[in-house]
Steps between C-alpha positions, in 0.01 A plus 500: 500500500673722749859608464687732731816700479628593846781749556768486772356470847623474858404182675465337836848554632575833335621329182330485165184302462570201285289435193348207686395729787349756263311233307385336823360834617330558166374144463194581706231727359412648841861600560510666157183689592653602835812630325286687249293663776807592705674655200189714440463602865658823616608355832414223743169328437275322747474125452121530484522755216759285324276193529207701362699593188625144451148360541356753256761407239444129554123538454531772232279739694527849642662513846179653642310185394727258689310286750636445848500120463712515184742754647538302824646199314750719313586691819574174679730359229680833467567502876602135527680436173565775250609796712744290708650365176545854363641619833739204510670618179501863617260651248241609760486575869194406700403683818281244677386744769384769257399238242695686230705378207770725359709445190874506562737694275587163347140451382486855372812436289374166370351550155289205402360477151223253445442401139160338483443324171156425372427214261610669176784716629869432471768604750715801412811283480344289224375815325857639483636166373237517222602856411866401488417203274293727272785753476756225428273346233443839338874574497572157350237559230658838413857366497413200283295711259175313557236625256293775657783595735778568248411872489568542872836579652646363823463854641123482436484179703704664777267802516194272499648280773600793721157659458308179581717420802476863620120509477477156661726598789292814570182289499670243725603777743148648517337161546769398749421797724140379523612146588711606798353411839371813670473718189130457427183495708454124456780243491622435144358149490149639561503788252266456210577616152368849441 
């Protein structure tokens, strides 16, 4: 499962990109890889270099091991489909003569978090709902004097709740930084657990 949280972005006509536009851009894996590569680049990047990175990520290999035949297909679809779509919504500029792609300030300001869930993982939103339910249940048990909880005070539950939510939010922040497009060597959806 892939979920994204886009921030405010400037779109095609100088206005904000709509959610639909952002999700349309991100709906394609190659475009996500292009955005990731451009956010990591320190300036304009040649389309051939961009296609090498995208191909390497698609085949889960080192960029130096990319075969010409594999890269040629990616290069072609980037040129015909994906780069024009990104240019259309003003997140990249493409110099056809120099064969360069450059991120616009709008792309640079677009923070995209990709939460990739594996089979036994739950999304952060559900995790926080569970914590809130646990805290409410614990408070109810203390208030009603449920055996085993009668010795606790409401303040104890408050301290416990604040501590658990505080630790969870720090963990969420750290993990969130690694799930932002452009923040790690490989795109978030390709990172393996370490």
